[in-house]
C-alpha positions as CSV (number, residue, x, y, z in Angstrom):
1,M,7.5,12.2,-12.7
2,L,7.3,10.6,-9.2
3,Q,10.3,10.8,-7.0
4,F,11.9,7.4,-6.4
5,K,14.9,5.6,-5.0
6,T,16.6,2.5,-6.3
7,H,19.0,-0.1,-4.8
8,I,20.6,-2.0,-7.6
9,I,22.5,-5.2,-6.7
10,D,22.8,-6.5,-10.3
11,K,21.1,-5.2,-13.5
12,N,20.3,-8.8,-14.4
13,K,18.5,-9.5,-11.2
14,D,14.7,-9.2,-10.8
15,W,13.1,-6.0,-9.5
16,I,10.8,-5.4,-6.6
17,T,8.7,-2.3,-6.7
18,F,7.3,-1.0,-3.4
19,I,4.1,1.0,-3.1
20,H,3.3,2.7,0.2
21,G,-0.1,3.5,1.7
22,F,-2.3,6.5,1.9
23,G,-0.6,9.4,3.8
24,G,2.8,7.5,3.9
25,S,5.9,7.5,1.8
26,S,8.6,5.1,0.6
27,T,10.4,5.5,3.9
28,I,8.0,3.0,5.5
29,W,10.0,0.2,3.8
30,H,13.3,0.8,5.6
31,K,13.1,-2.5,7.4
32,Q,12.9,-4.4,4.1
33,V,16.0,-3.0,2.4
34,R,18.7,-5.0,4.1
35,D,17.1,-8.5,3.7
36,L,15.6,-8.0,0.2
37,Y,18.6,-6.1,-1.3
38,K,20.6,-9.4,-1.0
39,H,18.4,-11.0,-3.7
40,Y,16.7,-8.3,-5.8
41,N,17.0,-4.8,-7.3
42,L,14.7,-2.5,-5.3
43,L,12.5,0.4,-6.4
44,F,10.8,2.7,-3.9
45,V,8.4,5.3,-5.2
46,D,6.7,8.2,-3.5
47,L,3.1,8.5,-4.8
48,R,1.8,11.8,-6.0
49,G,1.0,14.1,-3.1
50,H,3.2,12.0,-0.7
51,G,6.8,12.2,0.5
52,K,9.2,13.8,-2.0
53,S,6.4,13.7,-4.7
54,Q,4.2,16.0,-2.6
55,S,4.8,19.0,-4.9
56,L,3.4,17.2,-7.9
57,C,0.1,18.7,-9.0
58,L,-3.1,17.0,-7.9
59,D,-5.6,17.8,-10.7
60,S,-9.3,18.1,-10.1
61,D,-9.9,14.8,-12.1
62,F,-7.1,13.0,-10.2
63,N,-8.0,9.3,-9.7
64,L,-6.7,5.7,-9.2
65,S,-5.9,5.4,-12.9
66,N,-3.7,8.5,-12.8
67,L,-1.7,7.0,-9.8
68,C,-1.1,3.8,-11.7
69,E,0.1,5.7,-14.8
70,D,2.5,7.6,-12.6
71,I,4.0,4.3,-11.4
72,I,4.3,2.9,-14.9
73,K,6.1,6.0,-16.1
74,V,8.8,5.4,-13.5
75,L,9.2,1.8,-14.7
76,E,9.5,3.0,-18.3
77,F,12.0,5.7,-17.3
78,L,14.2,3.0,-15.6
79,K,13.6,0.6,-18.6
80,I,12.1,-2.0,-16.2
81,K,10.0,-4.3,-18.4
82,S,8.5,-6.2,-15.5
83,S,8.8,-6.3,-11.7
84,H,7.5,-8.0,-8.6
85,F,5.4,-5.7,-6.6
86,V,5.0,-5.2,-2.8
87,G,2.3,-3.0,-1.4
88,I,0.9,-1.9,1.9
89,S,-2.8,-0.9,2.6
90,F,-3.8,1.6,-0.1
91,G,-0.7,0.6,-2.0
92,S,-2.0,-3.0,-2.3
93,L,-5.2,-1.6,-3.9
94,L,-3.1,0.2,-6.5
95,I,-1.3,-3.0,-7.3
96,L,-4.6,-4.7,-7.9
97,K,-5.5,-1.9,-10.3
98,L,-2.2,-2.2,-12.0
99,I,-2.8,-6.0,-12.6
100,E,-6.0,-5.0,-14.4
101,T,-4.6,-2.2,-16.5
102,H,-0.9,-3.0,-16.9
103,K,-0.7,-6.8,-16.4
104,T,2.5,-7.3,-18.5
105,Y,4.5,-5.2,-16.0
106,I,3.5,-7.4,-13.0
107,N,5.3,-10.6,-12.0
108,K,4.4,-11.8,-8.5
109,S,2.7,-9.5,-6.0
110,I,2.7,-9.4,-2.2
111,L,-0.2,-7.4,-0.9
112,S,0.1,-6.6,2.8
113,G,-2.5,-5.0,5.0
114,A,-4.7,-5.2,1.9
115,I,-8.1,-3.4,1.7
116,I,-10.4,-5.4,-0.5
117,S,-13.9,-4.8,1.1
118,F,-15.8,-2.5,3.4
119,N,-17.3,-3.9,6.6
120,H,-19.6,-1.9,9.0
121,V,-16.7,-0.5,11.0
122,S,-14.7,0.7,8.0
123,R,-17.8,2.2,6.4
124,F,-18.4,4.1,9.7
125,L,-14.8,5.3,9.8
126,L,-15.1,6.6,6.2
127,F,-18.4,8.4,7.1
128,C,-16.7,10.0,10.1
129,L,-13.7,11.0,8.0
130,N,-15.9,12.7,5.5
131,L,-17.9,14.4,8.2
132,L,-14.9,15.7,10.1
133,K,-12.5,16.6,7.3
134,N,-13.5,20.2,7.2
135,V,-13.8,20.6,11.0
136,L,-10.8,19.0,12.6
137,P,-7.1,19.7,11.7
138,N,-5.7,16.9,9.4
139,M,-3.1,16.0,12.1
140,L,-5.8,15.3,14.7
141,L,-7.7,13.2,12.1
142,Y,-4.5,11.2,11.3
143,K,-3.8,10.6,15.0
144,L,-7.4,9.5,15.6
145,F,-7.4,7.0,12.8
146,A,-3.9,5.8,13.6
147,Y,-5.1,4.7,17.1
148,I,-8.3,3.2,15.7
149,I,-6.6,1.1,13.0
150,M,-3.4,0.3,15.0
151,P,-4.7,0.2,18.7
152,K,-2.3,-2.2,20.4
153,P,1.0,-1.5,22.2
154,N,2.9,-3.6,19.7
155,H,1.6,-1.2,17.0
156,K,3.2,1.8,18.5
157,E,6.1,2.1,16.0
158,S,3.6,1.8,13.1
159,R,1.4,4.5,14.6
160,L,4.3,6.9,15.2
161,I,5.6,6.5,11.6
162,F,2.1,7.0,10.2
163,I,1.6,10.2,12.3
164,N,5.1,11.5,11.5
165,E,4.6,11.0,7.8
166,A,1.3,12.8,8.0
167,K,3.0,15.9,9.4
168,L,4.7,16.4,6.1
169,I,1.4,16.7,4.2
170,E,0.0,20.2,3.8
171,R,-3.7,20.6,4.6
172,K,-4.6,21.6,1.0
173,V,-2.9,18.5,-0.3
174,F,-4.6,16.4,2.4
175,K,-8.0,17.7,1.2
176,K,-7.2,16.9,-2.4
177,L,-6.2,13.4,-1.5
178,L,-9.5,12.9,0.3
179,K,-11.2,13.5,-3.0
180,L,-9.9,10.1,-4.0
181,I,-12.2,8.4,-1.5
182,P,-15.3,8.1,-3.8
183,D,-13.1,6.5,-6.5
184,I,-11.6,4.1,-4.0
185,K,-15.0,3.1,-2.6
186,K,-16.3,2.5,-6.1
187,Y,-13.3,0.3,-7.0
188,I,-13.4,-1.7,-3.8
189,V,-17.1,-2.5,-4.1
190,N,-16.6,-4.0,-7.6
191,L,-13.5,-6.1,-6.7
192,E,-13.8,-9.8,-7.8
193,P,-11.0,-12.3,-7.0
194,V,-11.6,-14.1,-10.3
195,N,-10.4,-11.0,-12.2
196,F,-6.8,-11.2,-10.8
197,N,-5.2,-14.3,-12.4
198,K,-1.7,-13.4,-11.3
199,Y,0.3,-14.9,-8.4
200,I,-0.5,-12.9,-5.3
201,L,0.4,-13.5,-1.7
202,F,-1.8,-11.7,0.8
203,L,0.0,-11.0,4.1
204,S,-2.1,-9.8,7.0
205,G,-1.3,-9.2,10.7
206,K,-3.3,-11.3,13.1
207,D,-4.2,-8.1,14.9
208,D,-5.5,-6.4,11.7
209,Y,-9.1,-6.7,13.0
210,L,-10.6,-4.4,10.3
211,F,-9.5,-6.1,7.2
212,S,-7.7,-9.5,7.7
213,E,-10.8,-11.8,7.7
214,D,-12.2,-10.3,4.5
215,V,-8.7,-10.7,2.9
216,R,-8.5,-14.3,3.9
217,K,-11.9,-15.0,2.3
218,F,-11.0,-13.0,-0.9
219,S,-7.7,-15.0,-1.3
220,S,-9.4,-18.4,-0.9
221,I,-11.5,-18.0,-4.1
222,N,-8.7,-17.8,-6.7
223,K,-6.2,-20.6,-7.2
224,F,-3.4,-18.1,-8.0
225,H,-3.8,-16.5,-4.6
226,S,-2.2,-17.4,-1.2
227,Y,-2.7,-16.1,2.3
228,F,-0.6,-15.9,5.4
229,S,-1.4,-14.3,8.8
230,I,1.6,-13.0,10.8
231,E,1.7,-13.1,14.6
232,G,2.4,-10.0,16.5
233,A,1.4,-7.7,13.7
234,G,-1.4,-5.4,12.9
235,H,-2.3,-3.4,9.8
236,V,1.2,-2.3,9.0
237,V,2.6,-5.8,9.0
238,N,6.0,-4.9,7.4
239,I,6.9,-2.7,10.4
240,D,5.3,-4.7,13.2
241,N,7.0,-7.9,12.3
242,P,9.6,-7.3,9.6
243,S,11.6,-10.5,10.1
244,I,8.6,-12.7,9.3
245,F,7.4,-10.3,6.6
246,N,10.8,-10.3,4.8
247,K,11.1,-14.1,5.1
248,K,7.7,-14.7,3.6
249,V,8.4,-12.2,0.7
250,I,11.7,-14.0,-0.2
251,E,10.2,-17.5,0.1
252,Y,7.2,-16.5,-2.1
253,L,9.2,-14.8,-4.8
254,K,11.7,-17.7,-5.1
């Protein structure tokens, strides 16, 4: 089972389950705990191959569906029948998948730094990643992509956290995680807003030049979806501007 951490204020309160991004861990949510714990029970999971779940086996047929099943097993273990979900980047993609496959477990969702399409730049980055993965050390790749995705001075903390988390991932695990990319690409290409009739708030940083405009367009198609762009933030919006992020999460869930 995935490793996880809980903060329980009251067993009768609603839950929020937090899903981190590719290469990260549940520690990236540390700026959310104080504000959100006042209102909700909190569940933080480390995805398979990440954080304290790094030792869990990554099978050859490992895919997005396996990751979703891992998350549901934690909810079942904790006897959580439904939860709000908050995700960042790749974690947002997993929540969309969960809405498709395990809809009854999902209340409202907040998808931050969401990736819902591929533009020319992101396609080129994936091409480079695939080309260089067997040539460059994984740490150098992580640093390179951290500066491309989070280039501005106010993204410095996000970059450092991303890079430090990557240091914990062994190269053999990193290579296995990269095998998820074809499954991720296939899933993103087939995403349709009309298929997600659950209440979703998309939160993007105004500096998230790679993904925010596509997310805004995606969210405008479905009446159940809302969108908000946060000033002074890039891709990892919950770290770049936590006060606004936390405020928007609380407002939306209430």
